[in-house]
KOLTIZA-696508 format. One record per residue: y, x, z of N, C-alpha, C, O in turn. Coordinates in steps of 0.1 Angstrom, whole numbers, padded with zeros to 4 digits, always signed. Layout:
REM residues N
YXZYXZYXZYXZ...
END
This chain:
REM residues 269
+0216+0047-0169+0202+0044-0171+0194+0056-0173+0198+0065-0181+0183+0058-0167+0174+0069-0169+0168+0069-0183+0166+0058-0188+0165+0080-0188+0160+0081-0202+0147+0074-0203+0144+0067-0212+0138+0075-0192+0125+0069-0192+0122+0064-0178+0114+0071-0171+0128+0054-0173+0126+0050-0159+0112+0045-0156+0105+0040-0165+0108+0048-0144+0094+0045-0140+0094+0032-0132+0102+0030-0123+0085+0023-0136+0082+0010-0129+0067+0010-0126+0059+0010-0136+0063+0009-0114+0049+0008-0110+0045-0006-0107+0054-0014-0103+0033-0009-0109+0027-0022-0106+0016-0022-0097+0006-0014-0098+0017-0030-0086+0006-0032-0077+0004-0047-0075+0013-0054-0070-0008-0052-0079-0010-0066-0078-0024-0070-0074-0033-0061-0073-0027-0082-0072-0040-0087-0070-0045-0095-0082-0054-0104-0081-0039-0093-0094-0042-0101-0106-0055-0097-0112-0061-0106-0120-0061-0085-0110-0072-0081-0118-0069-0079-0132-0057-0079-0136-0079-0077-0141-0076-0075-0155-0083-0085-0164-0083-0083-0176-0090-0095-0158-0096-0105-0167-0086-0114-0174-0087-0118-0185-0075-0118-0166-0065-0127-0171-0053-0119-0178-0052-0107-0176-0045-0126-0185-0034-0120-0192-0022-0116-0183-0012-0111-0189-0022-0118-0170-0010-0117-0162-0004-0103-0162+0008-0102-0164-0012-0093-0161-0006-0079-0161+0000-0076-0174+0011-0071-0175-0006-0079-0185-0001-0077-0198+0012-0084-0201+0021-0079-0207+0013-0097-0196+0025-0105-0198+0037-0098-0190+0048-0097-0195+0034-0094-0178+0044-0087-0170+0050-0075-0177+0062-0072-0177+0041-0067-0183+0045-0055-0190+0053-0059-0202+0063-0052-0206+0049-0070-0209+0057-0074-0221+0071-0078-0217+0080-0075-0224+0072-0086-0206+0086-0090-0201+0094-0078-0198+0106-0077-0202+0089-0068-0191+0097-0056-0188+0101-0049-0200+0113-0045-0202+0092-0047-0210+0095-0039-0222+0104-0046-0231+0112-0040-0239+0104-0059-0231+0114-0067-0239+0128-0065-0234+0137-0064-0242+0130-0063-0221+0143-0061-0215+0147-0046-0216+0158-0043-0219+0137-0037-0213+0140-0023-0214+0128-0016-0221+0118-0012-0214+0129-0014-0234+0118-0007-0241+0116+0007-0237+0105+0013-0240+0125+0013-0229+0123+0027-0225+0115+0028-0212+0112+0039-0207+0112+0017-0206+0105+0017-0193+0092+0024-0194+0084+0021-0204+0088+0032-0184+0075+0038-0183+0068+0031-0172+0070+0033-0161+0058+0022-0176+0051+0013-0167+0038+0020-0163+0030+0024-0171+0036+0021-0150+0024+0028-0144+0017+0018-0135+0023+0012-0126+0004+0017-0137-0004+0008-0129-0009+0016-0116-0016+0026-0118-0006+0011-0105-0011+0017-0092-0025+0010-0090-0035+0017-0088-0025-0003-0089-0037-0011-0087-0035-0025-0091-0024-0031-0088-0045-0031-0097-0045-0046-0099-0057-0052-0093-0061-0064-0095-0064-0044-0084-0076-0049-0077-0074-0050-0062-0083-0049-0054-0061-0053-0058-0060-0057-0044-0068-0070-0041-0068-0079-0050-0074-0070-0030-0082-0082-0027-0073-0095-0028-0062-0094-0023-0077-0105-0034-0069-0117-0036-0062-0122-0023-0068-0124-0013-0048-0123-0024-0040-0127-0014-0039-0118-0001-0035-0122+0009-0044-0106-0003-0045-0097+0009-0032-0089+0010-0030-0078+0005-0022-0095+0017-0009-0089+0019-0010-0075+0026-0003-0066+0022-0018-0075+0037-0019-0062+0044-0025-0051+0036-0020-0040+0036-0035-0054+0027-0040-0044+0018-0030-0039+0008-0029-0027+0006-0022-0048+0003-0012-0044-0007-0001-0035+0000+0003-0025-0006+0002-0038+0012+0012-0030+0020+0007-0016+0022+0014-0007+0021-0006-0016+0025-0013-0003+0028-0013+0006+0015-0010+0017+0015-0016-0001+0004-0018+0007-0009-0004+0012-0014-0004+0024-0018+0006+0004-0013+0019+0009-0018+0024+0020-0009+0031+0029-0013+0021+0019+0004+0026+0030+0013+0019+0043+0011+0024+0054+0013+0006+0042+0006-0001+0054+0002+0004+0061-0011+0002+0072-0013+0010+0053-0019+0013+0057-0033+0027+0060-0036+0029+0070-0044+0037+0053-0031+0050+0054-0036+0056+0068-0036+0064+0071-0045+0053+0076-0026+0060+0089-0024+0056+0099-0035+0062+0110-0035+0046+0096-0042+0041+0106-0052+0048+0104-0066+0044+0110-0076+0058+0095-0066+0065+0093-0079+0079+0099-0077+0084+0101-0066+0085+0102-0088+0098+0108-0088+0109+0098-0082+0107+0086-0083+0119+0104-0076+0130+0095-0071+0136+0086-0081+0136+0089-0093+0140+0074-0076+0145+0063-0084+0134+0054-0091+0138+0045-0098+0122+0058-0088+0111+0049-0093+0112+0035-0087+0116+0034-0075+0108+0025-0095+0109+0011-0090+0094+0006-0088+0086+0007-0098+0091+0002-0076+0078-0002-0073+0077-0017-0072+0083-0023-0062+0070-0023-0081+0069-0038-0082+0055-0041-0075+0045-0037-0080+0056-0049-0064+0044-0053-0057+0043-0068-0057+0051-0075-0051+0032-0073-0063+0031-0088-0064+0017-0092-0059+0007-0093-0066+0017-0095-0046+0006-0102-0039+0013-0114-0032+0019-0111-0022+0011-0126-0037+0021-0136-0034+0014-0150-0032+0016-0159-0040+0007-0151-0021+0000-0164-0018+0009-0176-0018+0005-0187-0021+0022-0174-0013+0031-0185-0012+0040-0187-0024+0051-0193-0023+0036-0182-0036+0044-0183-0048+0048-0197-0050+0040-0206-0049+0061-0199-0054+0067-0212-0056+0072-0219-0044+0079-0229-0045+0069-0214-0032+0073-0219-0020+0087-0214-0015+0094-0208-0023+0090-0215-0003+0104-0211+0002+0105-0196+0004+0117-0192+0007+0095-0189+0004+0096-0174+0006+0106-0168-0004+0106-0173-0016+0113-0158+0000+0124-0152-0009+0118-0141-0017+0109-0134-0013+0124-0138-0029+0122-0126-0036+0131-0115-0031+0142-0117-0028+0125-0103-0029+0132-0092-0023+0134-0080-0032+0125-0077-0040+0145-0073-0031+0147-0060-0036+0151-0051-0024+0161-0053-0018+0142-0041-0022+0144-0032-0011+0149-0019-0017+0143-0012-0026+0161-0015-0012+0168-0002-0017+0166+0008-0006+0172+0008+0005+0158+0018-0009+0156+0030-0001+0163+0042-0006+0169+0041-0017+0163+0053+0001+0170+0065-0003+0166+0070-0016+0174+0074-0024+0153+0070-0019+0148+0075-0031+0141+0065-0040+0138+0069-0052+0138+0053-0035+0130+0044-0043+0135+0030-0042+0143+0027-0033+0130+0021-0051+0133+0007-0050+0119+0000-0049+0109+0004-0055+0119-0011-0042+0107-0020-0041+0111-0034-0044+0121-0039-0039+0103-0041-0052+0106-0055-0055+0093-0063-0053+0082-0059-0057+0094-0074-0046+0083-0083-0044+0087-0094-0035+0098-0096-0032+0077-0102-0031+0080-0114-0022+0082-0110-0008+0078-0100-0003+0090-0118-0001+0093-0116+0013+0082-0123+0022+0084-0133+0028+0070-0116+0021+0059-0121+0029+0052-0111+0038+0041-0113+0043+0059-0099+0039+0053-0088+0047+0047-0077+0039+0041-0068+0045+0047-0079+0026+0040-0069+0017+0046-0055+0018+0040-0045+0014+0059-0054+0023+0065-0041+0025+0066-0036+0039+0074-0028+0043+0057-0042+0048+0058-0039+0062+0056-0024+0065+0063-0018+0072+0046-0018+0058+0044-0003+0060+0056+0005+0055+0060+0015+0062+0063+0000+0045+0075+0007+0040+0086+0006+0050+0092+0016+0053+0088-0006+0056+0098-0008+0066+0096+0001+0078+0105+0005+0085+0083+0003+0082+0080+0009+0095+0078+0024+0094+0077+0031+0104+0078+0029+0081+0076+0044+0080+0089+0051+0084+0100+0047+0080+0088+0061+0092+0100+0067+0098+0109+0075+0087+0121+0077+0089+0103+0079+0076+0110+0087+0066+0114+0080+0054+0119+0086+0044+0112+0066+0053+0115+0059+0041+0130+0058+0039+0135+0059+0028+0138+0056+0050+0152+0055+0050+0157+0044+0041+0163+0046+0031+0155+0032+0047+0159+0020+0040+0174+0018+0041+0180+0018+0051+0181+0016+0029+0195+0014+0029+0199-0001+0031+0207-0005+0039+0192-0010+0023+0194-0024+0024+0183-0032+0018+0175-0027+0010+0182-0044+0022+0172-0053+0017+0179-0066+0012+0187-0072+0019+0177-0069-0001+0185-0079-0008+0176-0091-0011+0165-0090-0016+0181-0103-0008+0175-0115-0012+0179-0118-0026+0191-0120-0029+0170-0117-0036+0173-0118-0050+0176-0133-0053+0168-0141-0053+0189-0135-0055+0193-0149-0058+0201-0151-0071+0205-0162-0074+0204-0140-0078+0211-0140-0091+0202-0145-0102+0196-0137-0109+0201-0158-0103+0190-0164-0112+0193-0162-0127+0184-0164-0135+0205-0157-0130+0208-0155-0144+0200-0142-0149+0200-0140-0161+0195-0135-0140+0186-0123-0144+0171-0127-0145+0163-0120-0150+0168-0140-0141+0154-0144-0143+0151-0148-0157+0161-0148-0165+0139-0150-0161+0136-0156-0174+0141-0170-0174+0142-0177-0164+0145-0175-0186+0151-0189-0187+0141-0200-0182+0145-0209-0175+0128-0198-0185+0119-0208-0180+0112-0203-0168+0107-0192-0167+0112-0211-0157+0106-0207-0145+0097-0218-0140+0101-0229-0138+0084-0214-0138+0074-0224-0132+0071-0220-0118+0077-0210-0113+0063-0227-0111+0061-0225-0097+0049-0215-0094+0046-0212-0082+0042-0210-0104+0030-0203-0102+0030-0188-0106+0021-0181-0104+0041-0184-0113+0040-0170-0119+0054-0164-0118+0060-0161-0128+0058-0162-0106+0071-0155-0103+0071-0140-0107+0081-0134-0109+0059-0135-0108+0057-0121-0113+0063-0120-0127+0070-0110-0130+0061-0130-0136+0066-0130-0149+0081-0134-0149+0089-0128-0156+0084-0145-0141+0097-0152-0143+0108-0145-0135+0120-0147-0138+0105-0139-0124+0115-0133-0115+0113-0118-0113+0123-0110-0116+0102-0114-0108+0100-0100-0104+0101-0090-0115+0108-0080-0115+0094-0093-0126+0094-0084-0138+0108-0083-0144+0112-0071-0146+0115-0093-0147+0128-0092-0153+0138-0084-0143+0146-0077-0148+0137-0087-0130+0146-0080-0121+0143-0065-0121+0153-0057-0122+0130-0061-0121+0127-0047-0122+0132-0041-0135+0137-0030-0135+0131-0048-0146+0136-0043-0159+0151-0041-0159+0156-0031-0164+0158-0051-0154+0173-0050-0154+0177-0039-0145+0187-0032-0148+0171-0038-0133+0174-0026-0124+0172-0013-0131+0179-0004-0130+0161-0012-0139+0158+0000-0146+0168+0003-0157+0169+0015-0161+0175-0007-0161+0185-0005-0171+0199-0001-0165+0208+0002-0173+0199+0000-0152+0211+0004-0146+0220-0006-0139+0231-0003-0134+0215-0019-0139+0223-0029-0132+0223-0026-0117+0213-0022-0111+0235-0026-0111+0237-0023-0097+0229-0032-0088+0229-0044-0090+0222-0027-0078+0214-0035-0069+0222-0047-0062+0217-0058-0060+0235-0044-0060+0243-0054-0053+0245-0067-0062+0249-0077-0056+0243-0066-0074+0245-0077-0083+0233-0087-0083+0234-0098-0089+0223-0084-0077+0211-0093-0076+0211-0102-0065+0203-0112-0065+0219-0100-0055+0220-0109-0043+0226-0103-0031+0233-0093-0032+0225-0109-0020+0231-0105-0008+0221-0098+0002+0209-0102+0002+0226-0089+0010+0217-0082+0020+0212-0092+0030+0220-0101+0034+0200-0090+0036+0195-0098+0047+0189-0088+0057+0187-0076+0054+0187-0093+0069+0181-0086+0080+0168-0092+0085+0160-0086+0092+0166-0105+0081+0155-0112+0087+0143-0113+0078+0136-0123+0077+0140-0101+0071+0128-0101+0062+0115-0101+0070+0115-0098+0082+0105-0106+0063+0092-0108+0070+0085-0095+0073+0085-0086+0065+0078-0095+0084+0069-0084+0088+0056-0089+0092+0055-0100+0098+0045-0082+0089+0032-0086+0094+0027-0076+0104+0032-0065+0105+0017-0080+0111+0011-0071+0122+0003-0060+0115-0006-0063+0107+0005-0047+0119-0003-0036+0114-0011-0031+0125-0006-0027+0135-0024-0030+0123-0032-0024+0134-0029-0010+0136-0029-0002+0127-0028-0006+0149-0024+0008+0152-0035+0014+0161-0041+0007+0169-0038+0027+0159-0047+0034+0168-0041+0035+0182-0029+0034+0184-0050+0036+0192-0045+0037+0206-0053+0048+0213-0065+0049+0211-0046+0054+0222-0052+0064+0231-0060+0057+0242-0055+0048+0248-0072+0062+0244-0080+0057+0255-0078+0065+0268-0076+0060+0279-0078+0078+0266-0075+0088+0276-0070+0101+0270-0066+0100+0258-0069+0111+0277-0064+0124+0271-0073+0130+0261-0068+0139+0253-0085+0126+0259-0094+0132+0250-0101+0122+0240-0110+0126+0233-0096+0110+0240-0102+0101+0230-0092+0090+0226-0082+0087+0233-0095+0084+0215-0087+0073+0209-0096+0064+0202-0108+0067+0198-0091+0052+0199-0098+0042+0192-0089+0037+0180-0077+0034+0182-0095+0035+0169-0088+0029+0157-0097+0019+0150-0107+0015+0156-0094+0016+0138-0102+0007+0131-0101+0009+0116-0092+0016+0111-0111+0004+0108-0111+0005+0094-0100-0004+0088-0100-0016+0092-0091+0001+0080-0080-0007+0074-0081-0008+0059-0074-0017+0053-0090+0000+0053-0091-0001+0038-0104+0005+0034-0108+0015+0038-0110-0002+0024-0123+0003+0018-0120+0005+0003-0117-0005-0004-0122+0017-0001-0119+0020-0015-0131+0016-0024-0141+0011-0020-0129+0018-0037-0140+0014-0047-0153+0022-0046-0163+0018-0051-0152+0034-0039-0164+0042-0037-0172+0037-0025-0183+0042-0022-0166+0028-0017-0172+0024-0004-0168+0033+0007-0175+0032+0018-0158+0041+0005-0153+0049+0017-0144+0040+0025-0136+0033+0021-0146+0042+0039-0139+0034+0048-0127+0042+0054-0130+0051+0062-0115+0038+0051-0104+0046+0056-0098+0039+0068-0097+0027+0069-0096+0047+0078-0091+0041+0091-0076+0044+0094-0070+0050+0086-0072+0038+0104-0058+0040+0108-0056+0052+0117-0045+0054+0122-0066+0059+0120-0065+0072+0128-0060+0083+0119-0067+0087+0110-0048+0088+0121-0042+0098+0113-0044+0112+0119-0046+0113+0131-0042+0122+0111-0042+0136+0116-0031+0138+0126-0032+0145+0136-0019+0132+0123-0008+0133+0132-0010+0127+0146-0006+0132+0156-0017+0115+0145-0020+0108+0158-0030+0116+0166-0029+0117+0178-0039+0123+0159-0049+0131+0166-0042+0143+0173-0046+0147+0184-0032+0148+0167-0025+0160+0173-0017+0156+0185-0014+0164+0194-0014+0143+0186-0007+0138+0198-0017+0138+0210-0012+0140+0221-0029+0136+0207-0039+0137+0218-0042+0151+0222-0042+0154+0234-0044+0160+0212-0046+0174+0214-0039+0181+0203-0043+0179+0191-0029+0190+0205-0021+0196+0195-0029+0203+0184-0027+0202+0172-0039+0211+0188-0047+0218+0178-0062+0217+0181-0069+0226+0185-0068+0205+0179-0082+0203+0182-0091+0210+0171-0088+0209+0159-0101+0217+0176-0110+0223+0167-0119+0212+0161-0124+0204+0168-0122+0213+0148-0130+0203+0141-0144+0201+0147-0149+0190+0149-0149+0213+0151-0163+0212+0156-0164+0206+0170-0174+0203+0175-0152+0204+0176-0152+0197+0189-0149+0182+0188-0148+0176+0199-0147+0177+0176-0143+0163+0174-0156+0155+0171-0163+0159+0162-0158+0145+0179-0169+0136+0176-0164+0122+0171-0154+0117+0178-0169+0117+0161-0165+0103+0156-0177+0094+0159-0188+0097+0156-0174+0083+0165-0184+0073+0169-0181+0060+0162-0171+0054+0164-0191+0055+0154-0190+0042+0147-0203+0034+0151-0214+0038+0147-0201+0023+0158-0213+0015+0163-0221+0025+0172-0217+0030+0181-0234+0027+0168-0243+0035+0176-0244+0049+0169-0253+0057+0173-0236+0052+0159-0237+0065+0152-0226+0075+0156-0215+0071+0157-0231+0087+0159-0221+0097+0163-0222+0109+0153-0233+0113+0149-0211+0113+0148-0210+0123+0138-0199+0133+0140-0189+0131+0147-0200+0145+0134-0190+0155+0134-0182+0154+0121-0186+0148+0111-0170+0159+0121-0161+0159+0109-0166+0169+0099-0169+0181+0102-0168+0164+0087-0170+0173+0076-0157+0179+0070-0147+0173+0072-0158+0190+0063-0147+0196+0057-0144+0190+0043-0133+0189+0038-0155+0185+0037-0154+0178+0023-0167+0170+0021-0176+0172+0029-0167+0162+0011-0178+0153+0009-0191+0159+0007-0201+0156+0014-0192+0170-0001-0205+0176-0005-0211+0183+0007-0223+0188+0007-0203+0185+0018-0209+0192+0029-0219+0183+0036-0228+0188+0044-0218+0170+0035-0227+0161+0040-0237+0157+0030-0235+0148+0022-0248+0164+0029-0258+0163+0018-0269+0153+0020-0277+0150+0012-0269+0146+0032-0279+0136+0035-0273+0122+0032-0262+0121+0027-0281+0112+0034-0277+0098+0031-0272+0091+0044-0273+0079+0045-0268+0099+0054-0263+0093+0066-0248+0090+0065-0241+0095+0055-0242+0083+0074-0228+0081+0074-0221+0094+0079-0226+0100+0088-0210+0098+0073-0203+0110+0077-0188+0107+0078-0183+0096+0075-0180+0116+0083-0166+0115+0085-0158+0127+0080-0163+0138+0080-0146+0124+0076-0137+0135+0071-0123+0131+0073-0120+0119+0073-0114+0140+0074-0100+0138+0073-0096+0138+0058-0097+0149+0052-0092+0127+0052-0091+0127+0038-0077+0133+0033-0069+0138+0041-0075+0132+0020-0063+0138+0015-0050+0130+0018-0039+0135+0014-0051+0119+0024-0039+0112+0029-0037+0114+0044-0029+0107+0050-0045+0123+0050-0044+0126+0064-0050+0116+0073-0045+0114+0085-0060+0108+0068-0066+0098+0076-0080+0100+0078-0087+0106+0070-0085+0096+0090-0100+0096+0092-0107+0087+0083-0103+0075+0082-0117+0091+0076-0125+0083+0067-0139+0084+0069-0145+0095+0071-0146+0073+0068-0161+0073+0069-0166+0073+0055-0161+0065+0046-0177+0080+0052-0182+0081+0038-0197+0084+0038-0203+0088+0049-0203+0082+0027-0217+0087+0025-0217+0095+0012-0213+0089+0001-0222+0107+0012-0222+0115+0000-0230+0109-0011-0242+0106-0009-0224+0107-0023-0230+0101-0034-0235+0087-0032-0245+0083-0038-0228+0080-0023-0232+0066-0020-0221+0058-0014-0210+0064-0012-0223+0046-0012-0213+0037-0006-0216+0035+0009-0226+0028+0012-0208+0041+0017-0209+0039+0031-0207+0024+0035-0215+0019+0044-0198+0017+0029-0195+0004+0033-0207-0006+0030-0210-0015+0037-0214-0003+0019-0226-0011+0015-0238-0008+0024-0244-0017+0029-0241+0005+0025-0253+0008+0033-0252+0005+0048-0262+0001+0054-0240+0007+0053-0238+0005+0068-0230-0007+0071-0227-0009+0083-0228-0015+0061-0221-0028+0063-0208-0027+0070-0205-0034+0080-0200-0017+0066-0187-0015+0072-0177-0025+0067-0177-0027+0055-0169-0030+0075-0159-0040+0072-0145-0036+0077-0145-0029+0087-0135-0041+0071-0121-0038+0076-0121-0045+0090-0126-0056+0092-0115-0038+0099-0114-0043+0113-0124-0037+0122-0123-0038+0134-0135-0031+0116-0145-0024+0125-0138-0013+0133-0130-0006+0128-0142-0012+0145-0137-0002+0154-0143+0012+0153-0155+0013+0150-0135+0022+0154-0139+0036+0153-0134+0043+0166-0122+0042+0169-0142+0051+0172-0138+0059+0183-0139+0074+0180-0148+0078+0173-0129+0081+0184-0128+0095+0182-0127+0102+0195-0118+0099+0203-0135+0112+0198-0136+0119+0211-0135+0134+0209-0142+0140+0200-0126+0141+0216-0125+0155+0216-0133+0160+0228-0130+0158+0240-0144+0167+0225-0154+0171+0236-0151+0185+0241-0158+0190+0250
END
């Protein structure tokens, strides 16, 4: 067992209700040494795709052997299975509803096995149909952090759930189209057009030659937020290597009514 194992939490529980605190209490009762870190509890309710996006943005910034607990679970209490995903450097625990799709599809995650958690003696003694975060996922994460071997929690499976992830597409040799996949709390609209994808269109495109088109608005890439000093919509390649629409000192999503799924075109001129 690690001296202070890391367990992260990503949920759609919010902070009004006691759910997050209860989960932390369950974990610490089993392993008082656990270091519990909140990634987000403001995933849009029941938004599995958003949760998958957020955990894929976050997990690699934690030390190896961190346990990532993701609970966005619209089918809680139903037939969907609880999963333990064992990767080369990390563990992921959550429902089998596609919440780990980004993790499964990333080329560098190196998944060793996916386990259907069926060893119910590791669950809490009382189990209801509406709070498997408390009754199943939290205790499994805690026992794993105490050094219980992953193989003791259940049997490997291959038929885990995947959801559709929107991908950018090339239009021709000098342009591509993507869409907004996530809007953060500042109103910045993050797209699925990545720097790596852009390099596939043109290996070393000069920023001043790149035009971003959203609806009827055409803009150049900024180098950083404060470079766009007006109240118009602007674009930047953010620190996650993704094309992002923003408004300096304002909410681009509010002012320009940007929604997830909105199309973005990028042209190298």
